[in-house]
Z-matrix of the N, CA and C atoms (Angstrom, degrees):
N
C 1 1.416
C 2 1.422 1 113.50
N 3 1.346 2 118.66 1 -168.66
C 4 1.409 3 125.34 2 172.66
C 5 1.516 4 111.20 3 68.04
N 6 1.300 5 121.63 4 18.98
C 7 1.427 6 123.57 5 174.00
C 8 1.527 7 113.80 6 81.43
N 9 1.286 8 116.18 7 7.01
C 10 1.460 9 118.34 8 178.24
C 11 1.549 10 109.39 9 -76.49
N 12 1.263 11 116.84 10 150.16
C 13 1.475 12 122.34 11 175.76
C 14 1.498 13 105.72 12 -105.10
N 15 1.375 14 110.24 13 127.16
C 16 1.477 15 116.24 14 176.52
C 17 1.438 16 110.91 15 -94.16
N 18 1.399 17 118.09 16 127.17
C 19 1.444 18 119.36 17 -176.43
C 20 1.518 19 110.60 18 -57.28
N 21 1.416 20 114.39 19 141.09
C 22 1.431 21 120.01 20 178.34
C 23 1.525 22 114.14 21 88.92
N 24 1.319 23 117.56 22 -3.98
C 25 1.438 24 121.51 23 178.85
C 26 1.528 25 108.67 24 -112.70
N 27 1.316 26 115.52 25 135.08
C 28 1.450 27 120.33 26 -177.96
C 29 1.577 28 108.30 27 -112.54
N 30 1.234 29 118.21 28 112.13
C 31 1.504 30 122.88 29 174.66
C 32 1.459 31 112.01 30 76.16
N 33 1.360 32 114.22 31 179.35
C 34 1.480 33 119.73 32 -178.35
C 35 1.536 34 111.16 33 -69.81
N 36 1.297 35 120.08 34 160.17
C 37 1.404 36 123.70 35 -177.25
C 38 1.518 37 114.04 36 -59.16
N 39 1.339 38 119.22 37 -33.17
C 40 1.448 39 120.00 38 -179.83
C 41 1.491 40 113.24 39 -66.05
N 42 1.326 41 114.29 40 -37.71
C 43 1.513 42 118.55 41 176.59
C 44 1.515 43 113.36 42 -67.40
N 45 1.352 44 114.30 43 -35.59
C 46 1.431 45 118.27 44 -176.72
C 47 1.633 46 109.89 45 -71.97
N 48 1.346 47 113.57 46 -37.02
C 49 1.436 48 115.58 47 -173.05
C 50 1.513 49 115.27 48 -90.22
N 51 1.369 50 118.75 49 -8.32
C 52 1.415 51 120.98 50 179.20
C 53 1.507 52 108.88 51 -90.68
N 54 1.413 53 116.76 52 113.37
C 55 1.462 54 120.94 53 -176.30
C 56 1.545 55 111.65 54 -63.23
N 57 1.303 56 119.98 55 -30.23
C 58 1.464 57 119.97 56 -177.74
C 59 1.479 58 111.96 57 -66.45
N 60 1.315 59 117.27 58 -22.78
C 61 1.499 60 118.78 59 179.36
C 62 1.477 61 112.52 60 -57.75
N 63 1.378 62 117.44 61 -31.54
C 64 1.428 63 120.10 62 179.42
C 65 1.499 64 110.37 63 -79.30
N 66 1.304 65 119.39 64 -14.89
C 67 1.509 66 120.45 65 -177.32
C 68 1.525 67 111.34 66 -95.55
N 69 1.302 68 120.97 67 -0.47
C 70 1.463 69 121.49 68 175.86
C 71 1.517 70 114.28 69 -56.87
N 72 1.319 71 121.35 70 -45.93
C 73 1.462 72 117.49 71 175.14
C 74 1.485 73 115.20 72 -59.08
N 75 1.315 74 116.12 73 -41.19
C 76 1.444 75 118.07 74 175.64
C 77 1.551 76 115.73 75 -63.71
N 78 1.330 77 114.09 76 -39.64
C 79 1.479 78 119.50 77 175.39
C 80 1.509 79 112.03 78 -63.76
N 81 1.288 80 117.73 79 -41.82
C 82 1.444 81 121.38 80 179.35
C 83 1.530 82 111.73 81 -64.89
N 84 1.339 83 115.39 82 -41.11
C 85 1.435 84 123.56 83 177.31
C 86 1.548 85 108.04 84 -58.45
N 87 1.303 86 115.64 85 -47.22
C 88 1.511 87 121.30 86 -177.70
C 89 1.514 88 109.76 87 -63.63
N 90 1.343 89 117.14 88 -43.94
C 91 1.444 90 116.78 89 179.65
C 92 1.569 91 112.63 90 -64.66
N 93 1.353 92 114.89 91 -39.34
C 94 1.385 93 118.79 92 175.60
C 95 1.507 94 112.63 93 -60.10
N 96 1.279 95 117.26 94 -44.40
C 97 1.504 96 123.54 95 -179.48
C 98 1.543 97 107.33 96 -61.58
N 99 1.315 98 118.15 97 -45.94
C 100 1.490 99 122.09 98 -177.09
C 101 1.565 100 107.18 99 -64.22
N 102 1.338 101 119.88 100 -41.81
C 103 1.424 102 121.88 101 -177.51
C 104 1.520 103 109.26 102 -66.27
N 105 1.308 104 119.56 103 -41.02
C 106 1.406 105 123.40 104 179.46
C 107 1.541 106 110.26 105 -65.07
N 108 1.310 107 115.46 106 -42.95
C 109 1.452 108 120.57 107 -179.13
C 110 1.506 109 112.45 108 -62.56
N 111 1.308 110 118.82 109 -33.66
C 112 1.456 111 122.48 110 -178.55
C 113 1.542 112 111.07 111 -84.94
N 114 1.277 113 119.73 112 -22.02
C 115 1.428 114 123.31 113 -178.32
C 116 1.542 115 111.32 114 -76.89
N 117 1.319 116 114.52 115 129.88
C 118 1.448 117 118.18 116 176.12
C 119 1.467 118 116.55 117 71.77
N 120 1.278 119 119.37 118 -1.48
C 121 1.485 120 121.30 119 178.81
C 122 1.518 121 108.57 120 -83.34
N 123 1.335 122 116.21 121 118.89
C 124 1.443 123 119.71 122 -178.15
C 125 1.509 124 111.54 123 -66.03
N 126 1.332 125 117.08 124 143.54
C 127 1.459 126 120.42 125 173.91
C 128 1.529 127 111.12 126 -69.51
N 129 1.337 128 110.14 127 153.49
C 130 1.514 129 116.89 128 -178.03
C 131 1.447 130 106.97 129 -69.13
N 132 1.356 131 115.74 130 152.80
C 133 1.509 132 118.67 131 171.42
C 134 1.474 133 110.30 132 -75.45
N 135 1.297 134 118.32 133 139.11
C 136 1.449 135 124.54 134 167.78
C 137 1.482 136 108.36 135 -77.58
N 138 1.385 137 118.32 136 -49.92
C 139 1.377 138 125.02 137 179.79
C 140 1.481 139 111.67 138 -168.08
N 141 1.360 140 116.72 139 163.32
C 142 1.453 141 120.19 140 175.27
C 143 1.540 142 105.64 141 -126.95
N 144 1.267 143 113.36 142 130.36
C 145 1.540 144 121.45 143 -179.38
C 146 1.489 145 109.63 144 -108.98
N 147 1.346 146 113.55 145 130.55
C 148 1.512 147 119.62 146 170.01
C 149 1.501 148 105.42 147 -114.02
N 150 1.331 149 115.66 148 113.18
C 151 1.431 150 119.42 149 -179.56
C 152 1.551 151 108.15 150 -109.10
N 153 1.334 152 113.84 151 136.02
C 154 1.494 153 118.66 152 179.20
C 155 1.512 154 103.88 153 -135.06
N 156 1.302 155 114.63 154 168.61
C 157 1.490 156 119.17 155 177.39
C 158 1.526 157 113.92 156 177.44
N 159 1.321 158 110.47 157 179.60
C 160 1.429 159 118.18 158 -174.65
C 161 1.557 160 116.08 159 -93.62
N 162 1.354 161 114.84 160 3.43
C 163 1.465 162 119.98 161 -178.13
C 164 1.530 163 109.14 162 -112.61
N 165 1.342 164 117.55 163 155.57
C 166 1.474 165 119.46 164 178.53
C 167 1.557 166 110.90 165 -61.37
N 168 1.279 167 115.58 166 139.51
C 169 1.457 168 123.76 167 -179.82
C 170 1.554 169 114.78 168 80.42
N 171 1.329 170 117.88 169 6.04
C 172 1.424 171 120.53 170 -177.71
C 173 1.550 172 111.38 171 -68.40
N 174 1.298 173 116.01 172 -39.63
C 175 1.473 174 119.21 173 -173.12
C 176 1.551 175 111.28 174 -67.98
N 177 1.344 176 113.60 175 124.31
C 178 1.457 177 120.99 176 -177.80
C 179 1.544 178 108.35 177 -154.81
N 180 1.312 179 114.02 178 136.01
C 181 1.448 180 121.86 179 171.13
C 182 1.498 181 108.32 180 -113.41
N 183 1.340 182 121.25 181 117.42
C 184 1.411 183 125.14 182 -174.39
C 185 1.496 184 110.72 183 -125.62
N 186 1.305 185 115.16 184 125.66
C 187 1.519 186 122.53 185 176.81
C 188 1.479 187 108.89 186 -110.60
N 189 1.282 188 117.96 187 121.16
C 190 1.501 189 122.69 188 -174.78
C 191 1.533 190 103.33 189 -112.84
N 192 1.368 191 113.35 190 125.11
C 193 1.461 192 118.25 191 -179.48
C 194 1.573 193 111.27 192 -105.35
N 195 1.350 194 115.06 193 159.63
C 196 1.433 195 121.12 194 -179.87
C 197 1.562 196 110.17 195 -71.87
N 198 1.267 197 118.89 196 -11.64
C 199 1.488 198 122.03 197 176.59
C 200 1.482 199 113.03 198 -84.59
N 201 1.380 200 120.48 199 4.53
C 202 1.422 201 123.07 200 177.17
C 203 1.505 202 113.22 201 82.83
N 204 1.305 203 116.03 202 34.69
C 205 1.470 204 122.94 203 177.27
C 206 1.509 205 111.79 204 -131.48
N 207 1.340 206 114.26 205 159.79
C 208 1.429 207 120.02 206 176.44
C 209 1.545 208 108.71 207 -135.56
N 210 1.270 209 114.26 208 154.85
C 211 1.464 210 121.46 209 171.71
C 212 1.535 211 107.81 210 -119.16
N 213 1.310 212 118.08 211 123.10
C 214 1.400 213 122.40 212 179.60
C 215 1.551 214 110.40 213 -98.21
N 216 1.283 215 115.97 214 119.18
C 217 1.513 216 121.84 215 179.20
C 218 1.493 217 112.22 216 53.32
N 219 1.338 218 118.37 217 40.79
C 220 1.468 219 122.88 218 176.79
C 221 1.514 220 114.82 219 78.43
N 222 1.385 221 116.70 220 5.41
C 223 1.434 222 117.28 221 178.38
C 224 1.515 223 115.54 222 -76.38
N 225 1.289 224 116.93 223 -171.87
C 226 1.487 225 122.61 224 178.73
C 227 1.494 226 110.22 225 -60.01
N 228 1.322 227 114.80 226 153.71
C 229 1.448 228 121.41 227 175.61
C 230 1.468 229 112.00 228 -69.97
N 231 1.352 230 121.22 229 135.12
C 232 1.453 231 124.99 230 179.36
C 233 1.551 232 106.58 231 -130.14
N 234 1.283 233 113.40 232 153.72
C 235 1.453 234 121.05 233 -175.47
C 236 1.539 235 111.24 234 -77.10
N 237 1.315 236 115.97 235 140.16
C 238 1.478 237 121.07 236 168.38
C 239 1.499 238 110.50 237 -107.77
N 240 1.289 239 118.54 238 171.68
C 241 1.498 240 119.83 239 -176.59
C 242 1.533 241 108.40 240 -77.80
N 243 1.295 242 115.50 241 158.45
C 244 1.490 243 119.53 242 173.59
C 245 1.506 244 113.06 243 -54.68
N 246 1.319 245 117.67 244 -41.11
C 247 1.450 246 120.74 245 178.72
C 248 1.492 247 110.96 246 -63.96
N 249 1.301 248 118.08 247 -39.55
C 250 1.476 249 119.30 248 175.87
C 251 1.500 250 114.79 249 -65.03
N 252 1.333 251 116.03 250 -35.76
C 253 1.470 252 120.05 251 175.41
C 254 1.491 253 109.69 252 -67.21
N 255 1.261 254 119.21 253 -42.59
C 256 1.466 255 122.41 254 177.41
C 257 1.549 256 110.72 255 -60.65
N 258 1.333 257 115.03 256 -42.50
C 259 1.488 258 119.50 257 177.28
C 260 1.536 259 108.31 258 -62.64
N 261 1.337 260 117.53 259 -45.21
C 262 1.508 261 120.39 260 -177.48
C 263 1.481 262 108.94 261 -60.40
N 264 1.320 263 119.92 262 -41.44
C 265 1.481 264 122.63 263 -176.72
C 266 1.549 265 108.25 264 -68.34
N 267 1.369 266 115.73 265 -39.29
C 268 1.446 267 116.47 266 176.28
C 269 1.558 268 114.91 267 -64.80
N 270 1.327 269 112.01 268 -36.75
C 271 1.511 270 118.74 269 175.87
C 272 1.507 271 108.93 270 -61.74
N 273 1.301 272 116.87 271 -50.18
C 274 1.484 273 121.68 272 179.16
C 275 1.533 274 111.05 273 -56.08
N 276 1.321 275 118.46 274 -40.29
C 277 1.461 276 123.69 275 177.63
C 278 1.495 277 108.22 276 -63.59
N 279 1.328 278 116.69 277 -42.88
C 280 1.463 279 119.78 278 178.99
C 281 1.534 280 113.30 279 -66.15
N 282 1.345 281 116.90 280 -30.30
C 283 1.477 282 119.41 281 178.75
C 284 1.539 283 109.59 282 -80.32
N 285 1.316 284 117.83 283 -28.28
C 286 1.491 285 117.79 284 -177.12
C 287 1.517 286 110.89 285 -86.56
N 288 1.283 287 124.24 286 -21.80
C 289 1.417 288 126.43 287 -179.81
C 290 1.508 289 111.31 288 81.52
N 291 1.298 290 115.63 289 -173.62
C 292 1.449 291 124.39 290 -173.22
C 293 1.556 292 108.39 291 -96.15
N 294 1.353 293 117.56 292 172.23
C 295 1.470 294 121.37 293 -177.56
C 296 1.497 295 110.84 294 -57.25
N 297 1.278 296 119.64 295 -41.41
C 298 1.452 297 123.29 296 -173.02
C 299 1.520 298 110.37 297 -99.94
N 300 1.299 299 118.84 298 2.14
C 301 1.481 300 120.67 299 -175.19
C 302 1.555 301 109.13 300 -136.86
N 303 1.284 302 115.23 301 127.72
C 304 1.466 303 120.35 302 -178.99
C 305 1.567 304 106.41 303 -74.66
N 306 1.327 305 110.97 304 141.46
C 307 1.475 306 119.85 305 -178.90
C 308 1.519 307 109.65 306 -94.02
N 309 1.361 308 116.85 307 173.68
C 310 1.418 309 120.51 308 178.67
C 311 1.560 310 114.61 309 -54.58
N 312 1.303 311 115.54 310 -40.72
C 313 1.429 312 118.19 311 178.70
C 314 1.536 313 114.93 312 -64.49
N 315 1.342 314 113.35 313 -40.54
C 316 1.441 315 121.32 314 176.00
C 317 1.561 316 110.28 315 -58.98
N 318 1.265 317 117.71 316 -34.31
C 319 1.466 318 125.90 317 -177.19
C 320 1.507 319 111.72 318 -90.66
N 321 1.322 320 116.74 319 -4.44
C 322 1.476 321 122.04 320 -176.03
C 323 1.588 322 108.95 321 52.64
N 324 1.266 323 115.76 322 51.23
C 325 1.474 324 123.06 323 -173.03
C 326 1.576 325 110.95 324 -68.63
N 327 1.288 326 115.06 325 123.69
C 328 1.512 327 120.50 326 176.43
C 329 1.536 328 106.67 327 -123.91
N 330 1.362 329 116.03 328 116.73
C 331 1.407 330 118.78 329 -177.92
C 332 1.564 331 106.80 330 -105.23
N 333 1.277 332 116.15 331 132.55
C 334 1.479 333 119.69 332 179.91
C 335 1.504 334 113.18 333 -70.95
N 336 1.374 335 116.97 334 151.41
C 337 1.439 336 124.74 335 179.19
C 338 1.567 337 105.71 336 -83.39
N 339 1.336 338 113.96 337 148.14
C 340 1.523 339 119.09 338 173.06
C 341 1.446 340 103.80 339 -94.60
N 342 1.351 341 119.87 340 162.82
C 343 1.444 342 125.11 341 175.27
C 344 1.529 343 110.17 342 -51.81
N 345 1.363 344 116.41 343 138.27
C 346 1.466 345 120.20 344 177.41
C 347 1.520 346 111.99 345 95.63
N 348 1.309 347 119.35 346 2.50
C 349 1.398 348 121.74 347 -179.38
C 350 1.532 349 111.97 348 -58.44
N 351 1.294 350 120.51 349 140.67
C 352 1.490 351 121.54 350 176.83
C 353 1.538 352 113.03 351 -108.20
N 354 1.333 353 114.12 352 -39.94
C 355 1.471 354 117.85 353 -175.99
C 356 1.525 355 110.39 354 -125.05
N 357 1.332 356 116.44 355 139.90
C 358 1.465 357 122.38 356 174.63
C 359 1.519 358 109.19 357 -121.50
N 360 1.314 359 115.39 358 150.71
C 361 1.460 360 121.20 359 -178.36
C 362 1.581 361 108.60 360 -133.05
N 363 1.282 362 111.64 361 138.98
C 364 1.470 363 123.48 362 170.26
C 365 1.469 364 107.95 363 -124.04
N 366 1.345 365 118.71 364 120.85
C 367 1.499 366 121.04 365 -173.96
C 368 1.534 367 107.29 366 -123.69
N 369 1.257 368 115.76 367 126.12
C 370 1.448 369 124.32 368 178.38
C 371 1.544 370 110.16 369 -106.25
N 372 1.343 371 115.60 370 125.99
C 373 1.499 372 119.44 371 175.21
C 374 1.504 373 104.62 372 -122.22
N 375 1.310 374 117.52 373 177.90
C 376 1.433 375 126.10 374 175.23
C 377 1.545 376 108.72 375 -60.48
N 378 1.341 377 117.62 376 -31.47
C 379 1.478 378 120.76 377 -174.19
C 380 1.488 379 112.10 378 -90.63
N 381 1.248 380 122.18 379 -16.21
C 382 1.546 381 123.22 380 -175.88
C 383 1.464 382 111.22 381 159.09
N 384 1.324 383 113.73 382 -167.63
C 385 1.444 384 120.29 383 -176.14
C 386 1.567 385 107.65 384 -130.26
N 387 1.310 386 112.49 385 140.77
C 388 1.491 387 118.89 386 172.98
C 389 1.509 388 109.73 387 -121.38
N 390 1.286 389 117.19 388 151.71
C 391 1.505 390 122.81 389 177.27
C 392 1.482 391 108.52 390 -139.22
N 393 1.386 392 116.49 391 139.76
C 394 1.443 393 122.09 392 -178.41
C 395 1.489 394 107.26 393 -163.22
N 396 1.354 395 116.02 394 167.28
C 397 1.418 396 121.90 395 176.50
C 398 1.507 397 108.94 396 -121.76
N 399 1.353 398 115.44 397 166.97
C 400 1.450 399 117.44 398 -177.88
C 401 1.510 400 116.37 399 -57.88
N 402 1.293 401 115.87 400 -22.14
C 403 1.479 402 120.19 401 -179.35
C 404 1.540 403 115.42 402 -118.29
N 405 1.312 404 113.19 403 20.93
C 406 1.459 405 117.48 404 179.66
C 407 1.505 406 109.13 405 -68.02
N 408 1.360 407 117.45 406 136.59
C 409 1.486 408 117.03 407 178.23
C 410 1.515 409 112.69 408 -73.94
N 411 1.375 410 117.38 409 156.99
C 412 1.478 411 123.71 410 175.57
C 413 1.500 412 115.18 411 61.05
N 414 1.315 413 116.12 412 36.00
C 415 1.485 414 118.70 413 175.38
C 416 1.526 415 110.10 414 -73.13
N 417 1.303 416 113.36 415 138.04
C 418 1.483 417 117.50 416 175.88
C 419 1.588 418 105.27 417 -76.28
N 420 1.329 419 115.10 418 159.77
C 421 1.450 420 119.81 419 -178.35
C 422 1.565 421 113.41 420 -53.81
N 423 1.319 422 114.63 421 -35.15
C 424 1.503 423 117.99 422 -178.17
C 425 1.522 424 109.16 423 -59.93
N 426 1.327 425 120.98 424 -33.30
C 427 1.500 426 119.42 425 -178.82
C 428 1.481 427 110.09 426 -70.32
N 429 1.321 428 122.13 427 -37.87
C 430 1.429 429 123.78 428 177.78
C 431 1.546 430 108.64 429 -65.34
N 432 1.325 431 116.85 430 -46.27
C 433 1.480 432 120.11 431 179.84
C 434 1.520 433 113.15 432 -63.00
N 435 1.374 434 115.55 433 -36.12
C 436 1.453 435 118.85 434 176.32
C 437 1.482 436 113.35 435 -64.96
N 438 1.407 437 116.57 436 -43.90
C 439 1.482 438 120.46 437 177.50
C 440 1.558 439 110.79 438 -57.55
N 441 1.371 440 114.87 439 -43.27
C 442 1.427 441 119.02 440 -178.63
C 443 1.504 442 113.02 441 -68.57
N 444 1.342 443 118.72 442 -40.95
C 445 1.432 444 124.82 443 177.47
C 446 1.595 445 110.19 444 -64.02
N 447 1.331 446 116.63 445 -40.13
C 448 1.435 447 120.84 446 177.21
C 449 1.487 448 112.04 447 -65.23
N 450 1.293 449 115.69 448 -38.58
C 451 1.485 450 119.02 449 -178.70
C 452 1.565 451 108.80 450 -70.34
N 453 1.371 452 114.79 451 -43.55
C 454 1.466 453 117.23 452 -179.72
C 455 1.491 454 113.09 453 -64.43
N 456 1.331 455 119.15 454 -41.28
C 457 1.451 456 119.62 455 177.72
C 458 1.540 457 112.41 456 -70.86
N 459 1.269 458 115.56 457 -40.01
C 460 1.517 459 120.87 458 175.49
C 461 1.560 460 110.53 459 -55.95
N 462 1.281 461 116.27 460 -44.00
C 463 1.470 462 118.78 461 -177.54
C 464 1.539 463 110.69 462 -77.30
N 465 1.318 464 117.44 463 -33.87
C 466 1.442 465 120.70 464 -174.95
C 467 1.544 466 111.12 465 -88.28
N 468 1.287 467 112.00 466 -79.54
C 469 1.492 468 118.35 467 -173.77
C 470 1.516 469 115.00 468 -63.19
N 471 1.380 470 113.98 469 -41.66
C 472 1.456 471 118.72 470 -177.82
C 473 1.530 472 111.98 471 -81.56
N 474 1.312 473 118.88 472 -17.97
C 475 1.441 474 121.48 473 179.90
C 476 1.548 475 112.73 474 72.57
N 477 1.283 476 116.89 475 32.58
C 478 1.480 477 121.37 476 -177.06
C 479 1.580 478 107.30 477 -98.70
N 480 1.339 479 113.42 478 154.63
C 481 1.483 480 117.39 479 178.47
C 482 1.545 481 110.92 480 -68.26
N 483 1.359 482 119.84 481 -27.98
C 484 1.429 483 119.78 482 177.56
C 485 1.491 484 110.51 483 -145.44
């Protein structure tokens, strides 16, 4: 006691007896590695939409990332709203299907357009590609939701008329 240092002892007794004290350098190294791994790593794409059509401004290439960003026609990534990201994730889930059921993307579903079609969509996911038009028969709900989200992002984030 009394502030004296006893030869052969390093630090106060609490530091010597606590085993975690020796693991601090390893913990700091792990935290640094995790921080570096997360920094600058681009988010995975949820899907890429190629929209074409017979009206002005129909052509659009839209890349939607899981980080809540989109790229309009190959431009820089821009933020989308939380609600739009939630919608995009739900659409992807609808394209992928359930555990025991293959989704449209798994089946590479391509639905033909009927006469009078104005807009066509080609959507690439990690699982496959789907293609449909605005008036294709037997569209799953995910196709309608995707067309609406594409329009909303095109008009908002991308600054397009449609």
